[in-house]
C-alpha positions as CSV (number, residue, x, y, z in Angstrom):
1,M,-26.9,-37.9,-239.9
2,D,-30.1,-39.5,-238.7
3,S,-30.2,-43.0,-237.2
4,K,-30.6,-46.1,-239.3
5,K,-33.8,-46.3,-241.2
6,P,-36.5,-48.6,-239.6
7,V,-36.9,-51.8,-241.6
8,F,-40.7,-51.7,-241.4
9,A,-41.2,-47.9,-241.8
10,F,-43.5,-48.6,-244.7
11,R,-45.9,-50.4,-242.4
12,E,-45.5,-48.1,-239.4
13,T,-45.9,-44.9,-241.4
14,P,-48.9,-44.6,-243.8
15,R,-48.6,-42.9,-247.2
16,Q,-49.3,-39.2,-246.8
17,M,-49.6,-36.3,-249.2
18,P,-49.1,-32.7,-248.2
19,S,-52.1,-30.8,-246.9
20,R,-54.4,-29.3,-249.6
21,I,-56.3,-26.0,-250.0
22,P,-59.8,-26.5,-248.5
23,L,-62.5,-27.4,-251.1
24,E,-64.6,-24.4,-250.4
25,L,-61.7,-22.1,-251.2
26,R,-61.1,-23.9,-254.5
27,R,-64.7,-23.6,-255.5
28,S,-64.7,-19.9,-254.7
29,G,-61.7,-19.1,-256.9
30,D,-58.5,-19.8,-255.0
31,W,-55.7,-20.3,-257.6
32,G,-53.0,-21.2,-255.2
33,E,-51.2,-24.5,-255.5
34,L,-53.5,-27.3,-254.4
35,Y,-50.9,-29.2,-252.5
36,G,-48.8,-27.5,-249.8
37,R,-45.2,-28.4,-248.9
38,F,-44.0,-31.1,-246.6
39,G,-42.2,-30.0,-243.4
40,E,-38.9,-31.6,-242.6
41,A,-40.4,-34.2,-240.3
42,E,-43.1,-35.2,-242.8
43,A,-40.6,-35.4,-245.6
44,K,-38.3,-37.6,-243.6
45,H,-41.1,-39.9,-242.5
46,Q,-42.3,-40.4,-246.1
47,A,-38.8,-40.9,-247.5
48,S,-38.2,-43.5,-244.8
49,R,-40.9,-45.7,-246.3
50,C,-38.8,-46.4,-249.4
51,L,-37.7,-50.1,-249.6
52,D,-34.6,-49.2,-251.6
53,C,-35.4,-52.0,-254.0
54,G,-32.5,-53.8,-255.6
55,N,-34.1,-53.1,-259.0
56,P,-35.8,-49.7,-258.5
57,Y,-38.9,-49.8,-260.7
58,C,-39.6,-46.1,-259.9
59,S,-36.3,-45.0,-261.5
60,W,-36.9,-47.2,-264.6
61,K,-40.4,-45.9,-265.1
62,C,-39.2,-42.2,-264.9
63,P,-38.2,-41.0,-268.3
64,L,-35.3,-39.2,-266.7
65,H,-34.3,-42.3,-264.8
66,N,-33.8,-40.3,-261.6
67,Y,-31.8,-41.7,-258.7
68,I,-35.0,-41.8,-256.6
69,P,-34.1,-44.2,-253.8
70,N,-30.8,-42.5,-253.3
71,W,-32.1,-39.0,-252.9
72,L,-35.0,-40.3,-250.8
73,E,-32.4,-41.7,-248.3
74,L,-30.4,-38.4,-248.4
75,A,-33.6,-36.6,-247.6
76,R,-34.4,-39.0,-244.7
77,E,-30.9,-38.3,-243.3
78,G,-31.4,-34.5,-243.6
79,R,-28.7,-34.1,-246.2
80,I,-30.7,-31.7,-248.3
81,F,-28.0,-30.1,-250.3
82,E,-26.6,-33.5,-251.3
83,A,-30.1,-34.7,-252.2
84,A,-30.7,-31.6,-254.4
85,A,-27.3,-32.1,-256.2
86,L,-28.1,-35.7,-256.9
87,A,-31.6,-34.9,-258.1
88,H,-30.2,-32.3,-260.5
89,E,-27.7,-34.9,-261.9
90,T,-30.5,-36.4,-263.9
91,N,-33.3,-33.8,-263.8
92,P,-32.6,-30.1,-264.7
93,L,-36.1,-29.2,-263.4
94,P,-36.9,-31.2,-260.2
95,E,-39.0,-28.6,-258.5
96,I,-41.2,-28.4,-261.5
97,C,-41.5,-32.2,-262.2
98,G,-42.2,-32.7,-258.5
99,R,-45.3,-30.6,-259.0
100,V,-46.7,-31.4,-262.5
101,C,-45.5,-35.0,-263.3
102,P,-48.3,-37.6,-263.2
103,Q,-46.4,-39.6,-260.6
104,D,-49.4,-42.0,-260.3
105,R,-48.7,-43.1,-263.8
106,L,-44.9,-43.1,-263.6
107,C,-42.6,-43.4,-260.6
108,E,-45.2,-43.9,-257.8
109,G,-47.3,-46.1,-260.1
110,S,-44.3,-48.4,-260.3
111,C,-43.4,-48.3,-256.6
112,T,-43.2,-51.7,-255.0
113,L,-45.4,-50.5,-252.2
114,N,-48.1,-49.4,-254.6
115,D,-49.7,-52.8,-254.2
116,G,-51.3,-52.7,-250.8
117,F,-49.2,-50.3,-248.7
118,G,-49.4,-47.1,-250.7
119,A,-46.6,-45.8,-252.9
120,V,-43.9,-43.6,-251.5
121,T,-44.9,-40.0,-252.1
122,I,-41.9,-39.4,-254.4
123,G,-43.2,-36.3,-256.1
124,A,-43.9,-34.5,-252.8
125,V,-40.5,-35.3,-251.4
126,E,-38.8,-34.2,-254.7
127,K,-40.6,-30.9,-254.4
128,Y,-39.6,-30.6,-250.7
129,I,-35.9,-31.3,-251.5
130,S,-35.7,-28.8,-254.3
131,D,-37.7,-26.0,-252.6
132,R,-35.9,-26.4,-249.3
133,A,-32.4,-26.5,-250.9
134,L,-33.0,-23.5,-253.2
135,A,-34.5,-21.5,-250.4
136,D,-31.5,-22.3,-248.2
137,G,-29.1,-21.0,-250.9
138,W,-28.1,-24.2,-252.7
139,R,-27.0,-23.6,-256.3
140,P,-25.4,-25.9,-258.9
141,D,-21.6,-26.0,-258.3
142,L,-19.9,-25.0,-261.6
143,S,-16.6,-24.0,-259.9
144,K,-14.8,-26.7,-261.9
145,V,-16.4,-25.9,-265.2
146,A,-14.1,-24.3,-267.7
147,A,-15.5,-22.0,-270.4
148,T,-15.1,-23.5,-273.9
149,G,-15.8,-20.4,-275.9
150,K,-18.6,-22.2,-277.7
151,R,-22.1,-20.6,-277.9
152,V,-25.5,-22.2,-278.6
153,A,-28.8,-20.6,-279.4
154,V,-31.8,-22.3,-277.7
155,I,-35.1,-21.5,-279.4
156,G,-37.9,-22.0,-276.8
157,A,-37.9,-21.4,-273.1
158,G,-40.1,-24.4,-272.3
159,P,-39.0,-27.5,-270.4
160,A,-36.9,-28.9,-273.3
161,G,-35.1,-25.6,-273.9
162,L,-34.5,-24.9,-270.2
163,S,-33.1,-28.5,-269.7
164,C,-30.9,-28.1,-272.7
165,A,-29.6,-24.7,-271.5
166,D,-28.8,-26.2,-268.1
167,R,-26.7,-29.0,-269.5
168,L,-24.9,-26.8,-271.9
169,A,-23.9,-24.4,-269.0
170,R,-22.6,-27.4,-267.1
171,A,-20.4,-28.2,-270.1
172,G,-18.9,-24.7,-270.3
173,I,-21.0,-23.8,-273.3
174,E,-22.7,-20.4,-273.3
175,A,-26.5,-20.8,-273.9
176,V,-28.7,-18.0,-275.1
177,V,-32.4,-18.8,-274.9
178,F,-34.9,-17.1,-277.2
179,D,-38.6,-17.1,-276.7
180,R,-41.6,-15.2,-278.1
181,Y,-43.3,-15.0,-274.7
182,E,-42.2,-12.4,-272.2
183,Q,-41.6,-15.0,-269.4
184,I,-39.7,-18.3,-269.4
185,G,-41.5,-21.6,-269.2
186,G,-43.6,-21.7,-272.3
187,L,-46.7,-23.6,-271.4
188,L,-45.3,-24.2,-267.9
189,H,-46.0,-20.5,-267.3
190,F,-49.0,-19.7,-269.6
191,G,-50.6,-23.1,-270.1
192,I,-50.4,-24.9,-266.7
193,P,-52.7,-23.3,-264.1
194,S,-51.3,-21.9,-260.9
195,F,-53.2,-24.5,-258.8
196,K,-50.6,-27.0,-260.2
197,L,-47.6,-24.7,-260.6
198,E,-47.1,-21.4,-258.9
199,K,-45.3,-19.0,-261.3
200,S,-42.8,-17.9,-258.6
201,V,-41.3,-21.4,-259.0
202,L,-40.4,-20.5,-262.6
203,Q,-38.8,-17.2,-261.5
204,T,-36.6,-19.1,-259.1
205,R,-35.5,-21.5,-261.9
206,R,-34.7,-18.5,-264.1
207,D,-32.6,-17.0,-261.3
208,V,-30.8,-20.3,-261.0
209,L,-30.1,-20.6,-264.7
210,E,-28.9,-17.0,-265.0
211,G,-26.6,-17.6,-262.1
212,M,-25.2,-20.5,-264.2
213,G,-24.5,-18.0,-267.0
214,V,-27.6,-18.8,-269.2
215,Q,-28.9,-15.7,-271.0
216,F,-32.6,-15.0,-271.9
217,R,-33.8,-13.0,-274.8
218,L,-37.5,-12.9,-274.3
219,G,-40.3,-11.4,-276.5
220,V,-38.2,-12.4,-279.5
221,E,-39.9,-14.5,-282.2
222,I,-37.6,-16.4,-284.6
223,G,-38.6,-15.8,-288.2
224,R,-40.0,-12.4,-287.4
225,D,-37.5,-10.6,-285.2
226,V,-34.5,-12.8,-285.8
227,G,-33.8,-15.3,-288.6
228,L,-32.4,-18.7,-288.2
229,D,-29.7,-17.8,-290.6
230,D,-28.7,-15.0,-288.2
231,L,-28.4,-17.5,-285.3
232,L,-26.4,-20.0,-287.4
233,A,-24.0,-17.2,-288.2
234,E,-23.7,-16.0,-284.6
235,F,-23.7,-19.3,-282.8
236,D,-22.0,-22.7,-283.1
237,A,-25.2,-24.7,-282.9
238,V,-28.9,-24.3,-282.4
239,F,-31.5,-26.2,-280.4
240,L,-35.1,-26.2,-281.3
241,G,-37.6,-26.6,-278.4
242,L,-40.6,-25.4,-280.4
243,G,-43.4,-27.1,-278.5
244,S,-46.7,-28.3,-279.8
245,Y,-49.4,-25.6,-280.2
246,R,-51.7,-26.6,-283.0
247,Y,-54.9,-28.0,-281.5
248,T,-56.8,-31.0,-282.8
249,D,-60.4,-29.9,-283.3
250,G,-61.9,-33.3,-284.3
251,G,-63.7,-31.8,-287.3
252,L,-66.9,-31.3,-285.3
253,P,-69.6,-29.3,-287.0
254,G,-70.5,-26.1,-285.2
255,Q,-67.0,-25.1,-284.0
256,E,-67.5,-21.6,-285.3
257,L,-70.2,-20.9,-282.8
258,K,-69.7,-18.3,-280.1
259,G,-68.8,-19.9,-276.8
260,V,-66.7,-22.7,-278.4
261,L,-63.0,-22.4,-277.4
262,P,-59.9,-24.5,-277.9
263,A,-58.3,-25.6,-274.7
264,L,-54.8,-24.1,-275.0
265,P,-55.8,-20.5,-275.9
266,F,-58.4,-20.7,-273.1
267,L,-55.7,-21.7,-270.5
268,V,-53.2,-19.2,-271.8
269,H,-55.6,-16.3,-271.8
270,N,-57.0,-17.1,-268.4
271,G,-53.5,-17.5,-267.0
272,R,-52.7,-14.0,-268.0
273,L,-55.8,-12.7,-266.3
274,V,-55.1,-14.6,-263.1
275,H,-51.6,-13.2,-262.9
276,G,-52.7,-9.6,-263.2
277,D,-52.2,-8.9,-266.9
278,D,-54.9,-6.2,-267.0
279,E,-54.2,-5.6,-270.7
280,A,-55.6,-9.1,-271.4
281,Q,-59.0,-8.2,-270.1
282,G,-61.5,-7.8,-272.9
283,K,-58.9,-8.6,-275.6
284,P,-59.3,-11.4,-278.1
285,I,-57.6,-14.6,-277.3
286,A,-54.0,-14.6,-278.6
287,G,-53.9,-16.7,-281.8
288,W,-57.7,-16.7,-282.1
289,E,-58.3,-13.0,-282.8
290,D,-61.5,-13.9,-284.7
291,R,-63.0,-15.0,-281.4
292,V,-64.4,-12.9,-278.7
293,A,-62.5,-12.4,-275.5
294,L,-62.6,-15.1,-272.8
295,P,-66.3,-15.5,-271.9
296,D,-67.5,-15.0,-268.3
297,L,-68.1,-18.5,-267.0
298,R,-69.9,-17.4,-263.9
299,G,-73.2,-19.3,-263.7
300,K,-72.6,-21.0,-267.0
301,R,-72.9,-24.7,-268.1
302,V,-69.4,-25.7,-269.3
303,V,-68.7,-28.9,-271.2
304,V,-65.1,-29.9,-271.8
305,L,-64.4,-32.5,-274.5
306,G,-61.3,-34.7,-273.9
307,G,-59.9,-36.7,-271.0
308,G,-56.2,-35.8,-270.9
309,D,-54.4,-33.6,-268.4
310,T,-55.2,-30.5,-270.5
311,G,-58.9,-31.4,-270.2
312,M,-58.4,-31.7,-266.4
313,D,-56.8,-28.3,-266.3
314,C,-59.7,-26.8,-268.2
315,V,-62.5,-28.3,-266.0
316,R,-60.7,-27.3,-262.8
317,S,-60.1,-23.8,-264.1
318,A,-63.8,-23.6,-265.0
319,V,-64.7,-24.5,-261.4
320,R,-62.6,-21.6,-260.1
321,L,-64.1,-19.3,-262.7
322,G,-67.5,-19.8,-261.1
323,A,-69.2,-22.1,-263.6
324,A,-72.5,-23.4,-262.4
325,R,-71.9,-26.9,-263.8
326,V,-68.8,-28.4,-265.4
327,T,-69.0,-31.6,-267.3
328,C,-66.1,-33.6,-268.9
329,A,-67.1,-35.9,-271.8
330,Y,-64.7,-38.6,-272.8
331,R,-65.1,-41.3,-275.5
332,R,-63.6,-44.2,-273.6
333,D,-64.0,-45.4,-270.0
334,E,-62.3,-44.0,-266.9
335,A,-59.6,-46.8,-266.9
336,N,-58.5,-45.7,-270.4
337,M,-58.3,-41.9,-269.7
338,P,-54.9,-40.6,-270.6
339,G,-54.9,-38.0,-267.8
340,S,-53.5,-38.5,-264.3
341,A,-55.9,-40.4,-262.0
342,R,-55.0,-38.0,-259.2
343,E,-56.1,-35.0,-261.4
344,V,-59.4,-36.8,-262.2
345,A,-60.0,-37.4,-258.5
346,N,-59.2,-33.7,-257.7
347,A,-61.6,-32.6,-260.4
348,R,-64.4,-34.9,-259.2
349,E,-63.9,-33.7,-255.6
350,E,-64.3,-30.1,-256.9
351,G,-67.7,-30.9,-258.4
352,V,-66.8,-31.8,-262.0
353,Q,-69.2,-34.4,-263.5
354,F,-67.7,-37.0,-265.8
355,L,-69.5,-38.7,-268.7
356,F,-67.5,-41.6,-269.9
357,N,-68.1,-43.5,-273.1
358,R,-69.5,-40.5,-274.9
359,Q,-68.4,-39.5,-278.4
360,P,-69.1,-35.9,-279.4
361,L,-70.7,-35.7,-282.9
362,A,-71.6,-32.0,-283.3
363,L,-71.9,-28.7,-281.6
364,L,-75.4,-27.2,-281.6
365,G,-76.4,-23.6,-281.4
366,E,-79.0,-20.9,-281.8
367,D,-78.5,-17.3,-283.1
368,G,-74.7,-18.0,-283.5
369,E,-74.2,-19.2,-279.9
370,V,-73.5,-22.7,-278.7
371,T,-76.3,-24.4,-276.8
372,G,-75.2,-28.0,-276.6
373,V,-73.2,-31.0,-277.7
374,R,-74.7,-33.9,-279.5
375,V,-73.1,-37.1,-278.2
376,A,-73.5,-40.8,-278.7
377,E,-72.6,-43.6,-276.3
378,T,-69.7,-45.8,-277.1
379,R,-68.4,-49.3,-276.3
380,L,-64.8,-50.4,-276.5
381,G,-63.8,-52.6,-279.4
382,E,-60.6,-53.8,-281.0
383,L,-57.2,-52.5,-280.2
384,D,-55.8,-49.6,-282.3
385,A,-52.3,-49.1,-283.5
386,L,-51.2,-47.8,-280.1
387,G,-52.6,-50.7,-278.2
388,R,-55.7,-48.9,-277.0
389,R,-59.3,-50.2,-277.6
390,N,-61.2,-48.3,-280.2
391,A,-64.4,-46.4,-279.1
392,E,-67.2,-47.7,-281.2
393,L,-70.6,-45.9,-281.5
394,V,-73.7,-47.6,-280.0
395,P,-76.5,-47.2,-282.6
396,G,-79.5,-45.2,-281.4
397,S,-77.8,-43.9,-278.3
398,E,-77.5,-40.2,-279.2
399,S,-78.4,-37.5,-276.7
400,V,-77.7,-33.7,-276.2
401,L,-75.6,-32.1,-273.4
402,A,-76.8,-28.6,-272.7
403,A,-73.9,-26.1,-272.8
404,D,-73.2,-22.4,-272.7
405,V,-69.5,-22.8,-273.2
406,V,-67.7,-25.8,-274.9
407,I,-63.9,-26.2,-274.5
408,I,-62.2,-28.6,-276.9
409,A,-59.3,-30.5,-275.4
410,F,-58.6,-33.2,-277.9
411,G,-54.8,-32.7,-277.9
412,F,-52.2,-30.8,-279.8
413,Q,-49.9,-31.3,-282.7
414,P,-46.6,-29.5,-283.7
415,D,-47.0,-26.5,-286.0
416,P,-43.6,-26.3,-287.6
417,P,-42.6,-22.9,-288.9
418,Q,-41.9,-22.5,-292.6
419,W,-38.3,-21.4,-292.1
420,L,-37.3,-24.9,-291.1
421,S,-37.2,-26.2,-294.7
422,A,-35.1,-23.4,-295.9
423,H,-32.3,-24.6,-293.7
424,G,-32.4,-28.3,-294.6
425,I,-34.4,-29.4,-291.5
426,E,-36.8,-32.2,-292.6
427,L,-40.1,-33.1,-291.0
428,E,-41.9,-36.4,-290.5
429,K,-45.1,-37.0,-292.4
430,N,-47.0,-35.9,-289.2
431,G,-45.3,-32.6,-289.1
432,R,-42.9,-33.4,-286.3
433,I,-39.2,-32.5,-286.7
434,R,-37.1,-35.4,-287.8
435,V,-34.2,-36.1,-285.5
436,T,-31.8,-38.9,-284.7
437,Q,-33.3,-41.0,-281.9
438,P,-31.0,-42.4,-279.2
439,V,-30.7,-46.2,-279.0
440,S,-30.6,-47.9,-275.6
441,G,-27.1,-48.5,-274.5
442,C,-25.0,-46.4,-276.9
443,G,-25.1,-44.8,-280.4
444,S,-28.1,-43.4,-282.2
445,R,-30.3,-44.1,-285.2
446,R,-32.2,-42.2,-287.8
447,A,-34.4,-43.4,-290.7
448,S,-31.9,-41.9,-293.1
449,S,-28.5,-43.4,-293.9
450,D,-26.6,-40.8,-291.8
451,V,-24.8,-43.2,-289.5
452,A,-22.7,-40.4,-287.9
453,A,-25.7,-38.5,-286.6
454,L,-25.8,-37.6,-282.9
455,P,-28.8,-37.9,-280.5
456,F,-31.6,-35.5,-281.4
457,Q,-29.7,-34.0,-284.3
458,T,-31.9,-32.8,-287.2
459,T,-31.0,-33.2,-290.9
460,N,-29.1,-30.0,-290.5
461,P,-26.1,-31.2,-288.6
462,R,-25.7,-27.9,-286.7
463,V,-29.3,-27.9,-285.5
464,F,-30.7,-30.2,-282.8
465,A,-34.3,-30.5,-281.5
466,G,-36.4,-32.1,-278.7
467,G,-39.6,-31.9,-276.8
468,D,-43.1,-31.7,-278.1
469,G,-42.0,-30.4,-281.5
470,V,-40.3,-33.7,-282.0
471,R,-42.6,-36.2,-280.3
472,G,-45.9,-34.4,-280.3
473,A,-47.7,-33.1,-277.2
474,D,-46.4,-35.1,-274.2
475,L,-45.3,-34.7,-270.6
476,V,-43.0,-32.1,-269.1
477,V,-40.7,-34.8,-267.9
478,T,-40.2,-36.3,-271.4
479,A,-39.5,-32.8,-272.8
480,A,-36.9,-32.4,-270.0
481,Y,-35.3,-35.7,-271.0
482,E,-35.1,-34.8,-274.6
483,G,-33.6,-31.4,-273.9
484,R,-31.0,-33.0,-271.6
485,E,-30.1,-35.6,-274.2
486,A,-30.0,-33.1,-277.1
487,A,-27.5,-31.1,-275.1
488,A,-25.3,-34.1,-274.7
489,G,-25.4,-34.5,-278.5
490,I,-24.5,-30.8,-278.9
491,V,-21.6,-31.2,-276.5
492,R,-20.3,-34.1,-278.4
493,S,-20.7,-32.3,-281.7
494,L,-18.8,-29.2,-280.5
495,L,-16.2,-30.6,-278.1
496,G,-15.8,-34.2,-279.3
């Protein structure tokens, strides 16, 4: 065990992030993870900066309420297996969250040291703990778990489904995960670019889950290859981790023009190409077969509409694809961008131009091809229902942004399958799956009068749901939380 932590380590050791891929390589098409890994000494030094606050704001801000100060101290002491075990107690996917979570908005943004000294690099240490432990052979200890004979079908191998399967396995319940894609991860694999998440990380997580007894049936689409009624007949319960794939187009005129692409299909299709799927080359974008294949962005002027993390993935992908100029247009100011400030900084460093307070009005074109975006300047007005200031148009401020390719990244909504209603699974007015929401402390609640409902239980008592299909497009960490809590509800339902 290492010596006692220096009291003033946070002053003696500055905040540090792992080394990054050089800028010239990123601009020339390097798709490797931007941030490297801490070595042992670096991880210990950064972990030693934690003040171990009596009221750890970092843990409270994390949707999973991770035991952050505790596993930081274990990492400082070099007790990596214990740190990994503790991290997994709350987070079924720590090596993934350590990479893709917007820590600057969550745990690190709430760190006491964030005001003046620089927050502890929580995400990078979490990544170090998980990567190091898994590489050294650590695996979840299920030696004391007894098989219950219960079986649960998990629909969707995204973060909610993987988290649910992990918790079911820990309770002795056999989890079988179905997914229409040929790889696990959902948008973790196909939607998040490799410069944020290397896909080998997902393969390692699959190996871990299969070692825990989780089974995967991939390339299987529920409703086409297998019916929900078949699953209800074969399994004791079903979890729905359906995701959120229907994109919000904003109703802009000109969206039919060649060169206009929705963000998610663009990222998915490009991800396939980057990872050597030669069959994807020259093919229409999946789900958008009426569109041409992914356009060649080399030397092109690319405009991305939207300021969330998906928009940042798009602009940074366009840079690596050789675009001559990449512009992000967002209707509010930088302080109100929903995306991670760190991602915005990385994009700006890579040459992306940002136009804030710009509202897109229409897409312009000639001979069927997009040529630009008509925008108007905005100013922030009154607060909306979510507490954000509305973007109001400034009269007489219209202008045109020249563009050869326009990528629309306004967000995504659930696209619930038709077979849900046939099994008594109700939806909210916005298309999200209706579930019982947990109440802080104990118990649960639902808008209906079903007082016996369990957390994340749908209106079909044998079916549970969580993730983006329930809350709309959100963070990986919130999907992991809902998958974890839904599994707890399933365990209570099957085992009492």
